Each structure stands twice: as C-alpha cells, then as structure tokens.
C-alpha positions in Angstrom: 24.3 22.5 -39.8 21.1 21.9 -37.7 19.2 24.9 -36.4 20.4 26.2 -33.1 18.3 25.5 -30.0 16.5 28.4 -28.3 18.8 30.3 -26.0 18.6 29.9 -22.3 16.4 32.1 -20.3 18.0 35.2 -18.7 19.8 34.6 -15.4 17.6 37.2 -13.8 14.4 35.3 -14.8 11.9 35.3 -11.9 9.7 32.3 -11.0 6.0 32.7 -11.9 3.7 33.9 -9.2 2.8 31.0 -6.8 -0.9 30.8 -7.8 0.1 30.4 -11.4 2.9 28.0 -11.0 1.0 25.8 -8.6 -2.1 25.6 -10.7 -3.5 22.1 -11.3 -7.2 22.0 -12.3 -9.3 20.0 -9.9 -10.5 16.5 -10.8 -14.2 16.0 -11.2 -16.0 15.7 -7.9 -16.1 12.2 -6.4 -19.4 10.4 -6.6 -21.0 10.8 -3.2 -22.9 7.5 -3.7 -19.7 5.5 -4.1 -18.4 3.3 -1.4 -16.8 5.3 1.5 -13.1 5.4 1.5 -10.9 5.7 4.6 -7.5 7.0 3.6 -4.5 5.1 4.8 -2.6 6.6 7.7 1.0 7.4 6.7 3.8 6.8 9.1 5.3 9.6 11.0 8.1 11.6 9.3 11.6 10.5 9.9 13.9 13.0 11.6 15.5 14.0 8.3 14.4 13.9 4.7 15.0 10.6 3.0 14.8 10.8 -0.8 14.2 7.1 -1.1 11.3 4.8 -1.8 10.2 1.4 -0.8 7.4 -0.8 -2.4 5.4 -0.4 0.8 5.1 3.4 0.7 7.0 6.7 0.7 7.3 7.4 4.4 7.0 11.1 3.5 3.9 12.2 5.4 4.0 15.6 6.9 1.6 18.2 8.1 -0.4 19.2 5.0 0.2 22.7 3.8 -2.7 25.1 3.7 -5.1 24.4 0.9 -4.8 26.5 -2.2 -7.5 29.1 -2.7 -10.3 28.1 -5.1 -9.8 31.5 -6.7 -6.4 30.2 -8.0 -8.0 27.5 -10.0 -9.1 29.9 -12.6 -5.6 30.9 -13.6 -4.9 28.2 -16.2 -5.3 30.5 -19.1 -2.8 33.0 -17.6 -0.3 30.1 -17.1 -0.8 28.9 -20.6 -0.2 32.4 -21.9 3.0 32.6 -19.9 4.3 29.4 -21.4 3.3 30.5 -24.9 5.1 33.8 -24.5 8.3 32.0 -23.6 7.9 29.8 -26.7 7.2 32.8 -28.9 10.4 34.5 -27.7 12.5 31.4 -28.3 11.0 30.9 -31.8 11.7 34.6 -32.7 15.4 34.2 -31.6 15.8 31.1 -33.6 14.3 32.6 -36.7 16.5 35.6 -36.4 19.6 33.4 -36.1 18.6 31.3 -39.1 18.1 34.4 -41.2 21.5 35.8 -40.2 23.0 32.5 -41.3 21.3 32.7 -44.6 18.8 29.9 -43.8 15.1 29.8 -44.4 13.5 30.0 -40.9 11.6 27.0 -39.8 8.1 27.3 -38.4 6.8 25.5 -35.4 8.5 23.7 -32.5 11.7 21.9 -33.2 11.2 19.2 -30.6 8.7 16.4 -30.5 7.5 16.5 -26.9 4.6 16.0 -24.5 2.1 18.8 -25.2 0.5 20.6 -22.3 -3.3 20.4 -22.6 -5.5 21.7 -19.9 -7.4 18.8 -18.3 -10.9 20.3 -18.5 -10.6 20.4 -22.3 -10.3 16.6 -22.5 -12.9 13.9 -21.9 -13.1 12.5 -18.4 -14.4 9.1 -17.2 -15.0 8.7 -13.5 -15.3 5.2 -12.1 -18.0 4.5 -9.6 -15.9 1.9 -7.8 -12.6 2.1 -6.0 -9.5 0.6 -7.6 -7.5 -2.1 -5.7 -3.8 -1.3 -5.9 -0.9 -3.8 -6.0 1.2 -2.0 -3.4 -1.5 -0.7 -1.1 -3.8 -2.6 1.2 -6.4 0.1 0.7 -8.0 0.7 -2.7 -7.9 4.1 -4.5 -11.3 5.7 -4.2 -13.4 6.3 -7.3 -11.0 7.6 -9.8 -11.0 9.7 -13.0 -9.2 8.9 -16.3 -8.8 11.7 -18.8 -8.8 10.5 -22.4 -9.3 11.5 -26.0 -10.5 9.6 -29.1 -10.1 9.8 -32.8 -12.0 8.1 -35.7 -15.2 6.1 -35.5 -15.9 3.0 -33.5 -17.4 0.1 -35.6 -20.8 -1.3 -34.8 -19.2 -4.4 -33.3 -16.5 -2.3 -31.6 -13.7 -4.3 -33.3 -11.5 -1.5 -34.6 -10.4 0.1 -31.4 -6.7 0.8 -30.8 -5.5 1.9 -27.3 -2.3 4.1 -27.3 -0.3 4.2 -24.1 1.8 7.2 -23.2 5.3 7.7 -21.8 6.0 9.3 -18.4 5.2 12.9 -19.1 2.8 12.9 -22.0 -0.9 13.9 -21.9 -3.7 12.1 -23.8 -3.4 14.6 -26.6 -1.8 12.4 -29.3 -3.0 14.3 -32.3 -5.2 17.2 -33.3 -8.9 16.9 -34.4 -10.0 14.6 -31.6 -13.6 13.7 -31.0 -15.8 15.8 -28.7 -12.8 17.9 -27.5 -12.8 21.6 -27.0 -11.6 23.4 -30.2 -8.8 25.1 -28.2 -7.4 21.7 -27.6 -8.4 19.9 -30.8 -6.6 22.4 -33.0 -3.2 21.8 -31.2 -0.8 19.3 -32.7 -0.2 16.3 -30.4 2.9 14.5 -29.3 2.4 11.8 -32.0 0.9 14.1 -34.6 2.8 12.6 -37.6 1.8 9.0 -36.7 -2.0 9.3 -35.9 -4.6 10.6 -38.4 -6.3 10.0 -41.7 -4.1 8.0 -44.0 -1.2 8.0 -41.4 0.5 5.0 -39.8 -2.4 4.6 -37.4 -5.2 5.5 -39.8 -8.1 7.1 -38.1 -10.2 6.5 -41.2 -10.0 2.8 -40.3 -9.4 2.7 -36.6 -11.0 4.1 -33.5 -8.0 5.4 -31.5 -8.1 6.0 -27.7 -5.3 7.6 -25.6 -5.5 8.2 -21.8 -3.5 10.3 -19.3 -2.2 7.6 -17.0 -3.3 7.2 -13.4 -1.0 9.3 -11.3 -0.6 12.0 -14.0 -1.5 15.7 -13.9 -3.4 16.1 -17.2 -6.9 15.3 -15.9 -6.5 11.8 -14.5 -6.5 11.2 -10.7 -3.0 11.8 -9.3 -1.2 13.5 -6.4 -2.5 16.9 -7.5 -6.1 15.7 -7.3 -8.4 16.6 -4.4 -7.8 14.6 -1.3 -10.9 12.5 -0.1 -12.9 12.7 2.0 -12.2 16.4 2.2 -13.9 19.4 0.7 -12.3 19.1 -2.7 -9.7 21.7 -1.9 -6.9 19.8 -0.2 -4.7 17.8 -2.5 -3.4 14.2 -2.1 0.3 15.3 -2.4 2.5 12.4 -1.1 -0.5 10.8 0.7 -1.3 9.4 -2.7 -0.6 5.6 -2.7 2.2 4.0 -4.5 1.3 3.0 -8.1 2.3 0.3 -10.5 2.1 0.1 -14.3 -0.4 -2.7 -13.8 -2.7 -0.3 -11.8 -2.6 2.2 -14.6 -3.6 -0.5 -17.1 -6.4 -1.8 -14.9 -7.8 1.7 -14.8 -7.7 1.8 -18.6 -9.6 -1.6 -18.7 -12.3 0.1 -16.6 -12.5 2.8 -19.2 -12.8 0.2 -22.0 -15.7 -1.4 -20.1 -17.3 2.0 -20.0 -16.9 2.5 -23.7 -18.3 -0.9 -24.5 -15.1 -2.3 -26.0 -14.6 -5.9 -25.1 -11.5 -6.6 -27.3 -9.0 -4.2 -28.7 -7.7 -4.5 -32.2 -4.3 -3.5 -30.9 -2.5 -2.0 -27.9 0.4 0.2 -28.8 2.9 2.0 -26.6 6.4 3.5 -26.5 8.7 3.8 -23.6 6.6 3.5 -20.4 3.7 3.0 -22.9 5.4 -0.2 -24.1 5.4 -1.4 -20.6 1.6 -0.7 -20.3 1.0 -2.5 -23.6 2.7 -5.7 -22.3 0.9 -5.4 -19.0 -2.4 -5.3 -20.8 -1.5 -8.5 -22.6 -0.6 -10.2 -19.3 -3.6 -9.0 -17.4 -6.3 -9.5 -20.0 -4.9 -11.5 -23.1 -8.4 -12.2 -24.3 -9.1 -8.5 -24.7 -6.3 -7.5 -27.1 -5.7 -8.7 -30.7 -2.1 -7.6 -31.0 0.5 -5.7 -29.1 3.3 -3.3 -30.1 6.0 -2.5 -27.5 8.4 0.2 -28.8 11.6 1.2 -27.0 10.4 -0.5 -23.8 11.3 -3.7 -21.8 9.9 -6.6 -20.0 11.7 -5.7 -16.7 13.2 -2.3 -15.8 17.0 -2.3 -16.2 19.2 -1.0 -13.5 20.5 1.8 -15.8 17.0 3.3 -16.1 16.3 2.7 -12.4 19.5 4.6 -11.5 18.8 7.5 -13.8 15.2 7.9 -12.5 16.5 7.7 -8.9 18.9 10.5 -9.6 16.1 12.6 -11.1 13.9 12.1 -8.0 16.8 12.8 -5.7 17.6 16.3 -7.1 13.9 17.1 -7.2 13.3 16.0 -3.6 16.4 18.0 -2.5 14.7 21.2 -3.6 13.4 22.9 -0.3 10.3 24.0 -2.2 9.3 20.3 -2.7 8.3 20.3 1.0 7.9 16.6 1.0 5.2 16.9 -1.6 3.0 19.6 0.0 3.7 22.6 -2.2 0.4 23.2 -3.9 -0.3 26.5 -2.1 3.2 27.8 -2.6 6.0 27.9 -5.1 6.6 24.4 -6.5 10.1 22.9 -6.7 11.1 24.6 -10.0 14.8 24.2 -9.5 14.6 20.5 -8.7 12.3 19.8 -11.6 14.5 21.7 -13.9 17.6 19.7 -12.9 15.7 16.5 -13.1 14.5 17.2 -16.6 18.1 18.1 -17.7 19.2 14.6 -16.5 16.3 13.0 -18.3 16.9 14.9 -21.5 20.5 13.6 -21.6 19.1 10.0 -21.6 16.4 10.7 -24.3 19.0 11.4 -27.0 22.4 10.0 -27.8 26.1 11.1 -27.9 26.4 10.9 -31.7 23.4 13.2 -32.1 24.8 15.7 -29.6 28.0 15.8 -31.7 26.1 16.2 -35.0 23.7 18.7 -33.6 25.9 20.9 -31.4 29.5 19.7 -31.5 31.5 22.0 -29.4 29.7 25.1 -30.6 29.8 28.0 -28.3 27.4 30.9 -27.9 27.7 33.8 -30.4 30.5 36.3 -30.0 27.9 38.9 -28.7 27.1 36.5 -25.8 30.6 35.5 -24.9 32.1 37.0 -21.8 34.3 39.9 -22.7 36.9 41.6 -20.5 37.3 45.4 -19.9 39.2 45.7 -23.3 36.5 44.0 -25.3 38.5 40.8 -25.7 37.1 37.4 -25.0 37.5 36.7 -21.3 38.0 33.5 -19.4 35.3 30.8 -19.6 32.5 31.5 -17.2 30.4 29.2 -15.1 27.1 30.1 -16.8 26.3 28.3 -20.1 29.0 28.7 -22.8 28.1 25.7 -25.0 25.0 25.4 -27.1 24.2 22.1 -25.5 24.1 23.8 -22.1 21.5 26.3 -23.3 19.5 23.5 -24.8 19.4 21.5 -21.6 18.6 24.7 -19.6 15.7 25.5 -21.9 14.3 22.0 -21.7 14.4 22.0 -18.0 12.8 25.5 -17.7 9.9 24.6 -19.9 9.2 21.2 -18.2 9.1 22.7 -14.7 6.3 25.0 -15.8 4.1 22.3 -17.4 4.3 19.2 -15.2 3.6 18.3 -11.6 6.6 17.3 -9.6 4.8 14.7 -7.5 3.4 13.0 -10.7 7.0 12.7 -12.0 8.0 11.0 -8.7 5.1 8.5 -8.6 5.1 7.6 -12.3 8.9 7.2 -12.5 8.8 4.9 -9.5 6.1 2.8 -11.2 8.5 2.4 -14.1 11.2 1.2 -11.7 8.9 -1.5 -10.2 7.9 -2.9 -13.6 9.0 -6.6 -13.8 7.3 -9.3 -15.9 9.5 -12.1 -14.8 7.8 -15.2 -13.5 9.0 -14.9 -9.9 8.1 -11.2 -9.7 4.6 -11.7 -11.1 4.0 -14.7 -8.8 4.9 -12.5 -5.8 2.6 -9.7 -6.9 -0.3 -12.2 -7.5 0.1 -13.6 -4.0 0.3 -10.2 -2.5 -2.7 -8.8 -4.3 -5.0 -11.8 -4.0 -4.3 -12.1 -0.3 -5.0 -8.4 0.2 -8.2 -8.3 -1.9 -9.8 -11.8 -1.7 -13.2 -10.4 -2.9 -11.8 -8.7 -6.0 -11.1 -10.1 -9.5 -7.8 -11.9 -9.0 -4.4 -10.8 -10.3 -3.4 -13.7 -12.6 -0.4 -16.0 -12.0 2.1 -16.5 -14.8 0.8 -19.9 -15.8 -2.9 -19.2 -15.3 -5.0 -19.9 -18.4 -5.8 -16.8 -20.4 -9.4 -17.0 -19.3 -8.3 -15.9 -15.9 -8.3 -12.1 -16.2 -7.8 -9.1 -14.0 -10.9 -7.7 -15.6 -13.0 -10.8 -14.9 -16.4 -10.4 -13.3 -16.5 -10.1 -9.5 -16.7 -13.3 -7.6 -13.9 -15.1 -9.5 -11.6 -15.8 -6.6 -10.2 -19.3 -7.2 -6.7 -19.0 -8.6 -3.9 -21.4 -9.0 -0.7 -20.5 -7.2 2.5 -21.5 -8.9 4.9 -23.7 -6.9 8.6 -23.7 -7.2 8.5 -27.2 -8.7 6.1 -26.0 -11.4 8.4 -23.1 -12.2 11.4 -25.5 -12.5 9.4 -27.8 -14.8 8.4 -24.8 -16.9 12.0 -23.7 -17.2 12.9 -27.2 -18.5 10.3 -27.0 -21.2 11.6 -23.6 -22.2 15.1 -24.9 -22.5 13.9 -27.5 -24.9 12.2 -24.8 -27.0 15.4 -22.7 -26.8 17.3 -25.4 -28.6 15.2 -24.7 -31.7 16.4 -21.1 -32.2 19.5 -19.1 -31.4 18.7 -16.2 -29.0 20.2 -12.8 -29.6 20.0 -12.0 -25.9 22.5 -13.2 -23.4 20.4 -12.0 -20.5 20.6 -14.1 -17.3 16.9 -13.3 -16.7 15.8 -14.7 -20.1 14.1 -17.8 -18.7 12.4 -16.0 -15.8 11.0 -13.4 -18.3 9.8 -16.2 -20.6 8.0 -17.7 -17.6 6.2 -14.5 -17.0 5.2 -14.0 -20.6 3.4 -17.3 -21.0 0.0 -15.6 -21.1 1.1 -13.5 -24.2 2.0 -16.6 -26.3 -1.1 -16.3 -28.5 -0.9 -12.5 -29.1 1.0 -11.3 -32.2 3.6 -8.9 -30.9 5.8 -6.2 -32.4 9.0 -5.4 -30.5 11.0 -2.4 -31.8 14.4 -1.3 -30.4 16.9 1.5 -31.2 20.6 0.9 -31.2 21.4 4.4 -29.9 18.9 4.2 -27.0 20.8 4.7 -23.7 17.6 4.8 -21.5 16.2 1.5 -22.8 19.2 -0.2 -24.4 18.5 -2.3 -27.3 19.6 -5.4 -25.4 16.3 -5.1 -23.4 14.2 -5.3 -26.6 16.3 -8.3 -27.7 15.7 -9.9 -24.4 11.9 -9.2 -24.7 11.7 -10.6 -28.2 13.6 -13.8 -27.3 11.6 -14.3 -24.1 8.3 -14.1 -26.1 9.5 -16.7 -28.6 10.8 -18.9 -25.8 7.3 -18.6 -24.1 5.8 -20.1 -27.2 4.8 -17.0 -29.2 5.2 -17.8 -32.9 4.1 -14.4 -34.0 6.8 -12.1 -32.8 8.0 -9.3 -35.1 11.3 -7.7 -34.1 12.9 -4.6 -35.7 16.1 -2.9 -34.6 16.6 0.6 -35.9 19.8 2.6 -36.4 19.9 6.4 -36.3 21.2 8.9 -33.8 18.0 10.0 -32.0 18.3 7.6 -29.1 15.2 7.0 -27.0 13.3 9.8 -28.7 13.4 7.9 -32.1 9.8 6.8 -31.5 8.8 10.5 -31.6 11.0 11.6 -34.5 11.6 8.7 -37.0 8.2 8.8 -38.8 9.4 6.8 -41.8 10.8 3.8 -40.0 8.8 3.6 -36.8 5.6 4.6 -38.7 6.2 2.0 -41.4 6.8 -0.7 -38.8 3.5 0.1 -37.1 1.5 0.4 -40.3 2.8 -3.0 -41.5 2.1 -4.6 -38.2 -1.5 -3.3 -38.1 -2.3 -4.4 -41.6 
C-alpha cells in the first residue's frame, strides 16, 4: 500500500498576508543605455470580463493597481518559511500515519515537482537589446534570463547541454550548481536523479545549462517584472505581450551567445521543454548536435488546449485576479488552487489513482460523526484520499507560482505548431513586422538561415502553395518506404514543418498512460521526422502508470533512454 498523501489543510486556514503572498523579487534594473522602448497601448477593457485569448493580445487592460511597496520586496524569506512550515507539518502527519501502520517512515518529499527557488539566488543574464516577438509588433525591451549551470565547459565549448523546463519549473534542475548561493545549491532540484556526476546526464562529462523560461516568475522577465519605462516598482501584469515557445527559445539563444557557446552537444526537454527543444532545432539547426523531446508534441493537441483553457478560466474567474493587476493585494489563490487541481489530474493516470488511492477514505477520526458517535452521512468537504491530495497540491502551488505567468506560458503552449502552413504564416508575420531583424525561417529554408543569424540577413524565401504541394508529393514517395504508426491527418503538414531538423539525431519518447500529451502525439512526431528525411530518429514508448509525470519519476527507463542517446 503506497504512503498516504498529506492531509488537506484545515478549512479555517487563512490566506497569507498580502505582502507575503504577492511577493515577487524584482528583476535586475534595465540598462539605461539600451534602446528606448515605448510600451504598446492595450485596447480599452470590454464591458465584462472575457476569460479568453486571441493571438493578437489579451484585451485585458485595466487601470493599474497601486504599486507594491518596496518594503514588501524583502519578505521572501518569510514566505519561504511559511511554505516550509506547511511542508514540515505534512511530513510529520505522514510519518505518524506510516508508523501507526507499521511502516518505516519515508524521508523527504513524495512528489517530484518544480522546486521554488528565490530568483536572486540564481544567475541572471540581461540582454542589452530588445527581443522581437512573434505575436507583438513591438519588441520586448532588454530582458533577463535566470539560469543555472552544472559541470565544466570544454575549452572548445563542445560539451554543453541545454535543458528546457516545463510550464511551472524553475532553473533549479539539481543541487550543487556552479556559482549559485549555498542556500539554493544545497536544495534538490526537479530532475535531481537525472542530472549529476555519473547520472544519466553526467556533469563530469557535460556542461549543463537550464533556464527559467521567458514569462516565468523565477528570475526571468515576465508579467511580475518591473514595467518599463517606470520607476521599477510597477509590474507588467497583463500589459506583458503575448509570448510563443519560439520567443522563449530565441531568448535562450541570446544566452548561449553570451556564454560563448556556438553549438550545443544536445538540447533536451520534457513536456513544454520538449516543445522548446524542437523549436531550437527549427530556429537554429546548425547550433545543436542532437535533440531529445520527451512527452511533448509537434503541434498542441486540442485535448491539452482545452485543459489549459479550463485552468485559465477558473483562475481568471477569481475576483482577486483583477485582470492581472493584483501585485499590491491578495493574489487569486482560490483560482490558482482550482487550476492546479485540474492540472494535477492530467499529470497522472487513472490506473495510478486506483493503485495509489483506490476508494480509500479518511481515517475514522476524521470521518463525520453524528451526535451518537456513529458515522454520519457523507459530507461535501473531502472524504476520499484523492480529494485531500488534490487539495494539498493546489494549496502549495498557489503559494509558489505567479498566476499571470501560468496564464501566459500555458497560452504559449497552446499556440505551439510546427506544421508547415503554421510556420509559413509565422515567418511571414514576423519578417514583415521586423524587416531589419534576423529573419524567422521558412520551413524549406536551408539550415544556414537561422533565427540567430547576424543582423542584416533579411533576404528570405517565401514558400508558395505550389512548392508546399510538391513537397507533399515527395513526402508521399518517402512514406511508401516505411509504415507509419500514426494515423494523424496532420502528418504531412508536420513533416513539411520539420524539414530543417532532418540532419539532427532526435530522440522521441512517449508514455502510454499520458493523458495530457497522449502517446499518439509522439508517434506522429516520430513519423513526421522520418517522413521529413531524418534517418536518425530514435523512438521509445514506455508503459507504467505515472502518466505525464513519468519523465519526473521513471529514472530507470527515462534516464536510460537519455544516457544511451547521449553516448
């Protein structure tokens, strides 16, 4: 019988004080010598809240709330202490239950999850130039990317591996990072069992880099960052421009330039990180030696889009969300808690819920008793163990993650699409909006055309409908040479978009019990890569009951696949 999850917090639990719950450390000051930035003017608010998004923007502008007091910025340690106290109580309850059941108590956290790391304890790179964005006619002003590194970079910078995170993870992949504060370095990371000396990603051999994605809240520029050109106190909130996964990757390429790394040994990512890994291969194929995409996809499926929309809807329905301007008040804890509960259901699988919880109820002491001491009727508050588990996961997440970051990053996941027509449309949009910037490549551009090319490269070849049709005919001829496992109607379009990855060895890994990124999406991706002409595609399909979180928990199988692919 697996250990019981921590009990839910008391129903009379009170929200933290506003200045603690709203705390987000400020990003480093913007370089005053950098090009001036005129923030885009958002449209006027509609007469009622509309919890919906469009590629052109949010349409959520409102009168900014009063700026948070600078004195509140120093409360991070108090907030950490509050979170740690909740965890200590939960661990104590679990150990007590295990001892009563005759089990040896387990130490440490049961769940593999994104670890909260205060941004000032990580390394920060600040670009001196604005970043042009795919869905905004105005670039993001000089931005910051928080990151950590492990291992030693070779003299020729040939052993670098870039790890890409999922939606809610920080850059803290593992403990003992380089040049990181001891308070952070000593903490286990979200991929602790995969990264380190002698592990699947061996830091004795490789120089490992992990960033907090653009739009995040763990040190990189995002909605909780200071709003330019103000005084560094007002936050972006929902004035922050719409992001894409490609924008996140282009910010990472800027960091690689700063570190003097021209070509990565490998790019590895899981979940949204797998999307970033594929995007890097598309944007700059000459800068990566191999790609690993784990539990990800080449185009966001509607199942995931719908789930993330539901999460954003319940979050935005919380009155405390205040259309994103909540940084001087109580954040939308209830909305975040419910959104995380929905997400947690998609991270695991039905078979695991059955094995782990079954229909177990709370202990007799916690059951509702009538006036005679007999078990009463079922109550509306949690009775099942799985209910307390979901309650606990939601409670912890709302204390450690910014609501606006969740909204922006989840939307970027929805917009991810590497099919030929989608990429052609993006390239036309971007290159028309930013004619003086390095171009966004078209699907059939030679691999020498890169989104990280030097400035002044503006001549790009636009793909005509006739050329796309001819490309599809060639792909059909290749398709006759192998039997695809995917029956996706988008297979040919996806293959057209992956032409630029045909020379990059690629690992695709899927999980049969994954309900968030169903295994059919990894089959589609693998077949599309082969159809695009990639003769070095390695595909693994894992069993098990952990669902989407398999990439966090199955060290033996996922770790072995990565180790073999790297060596």
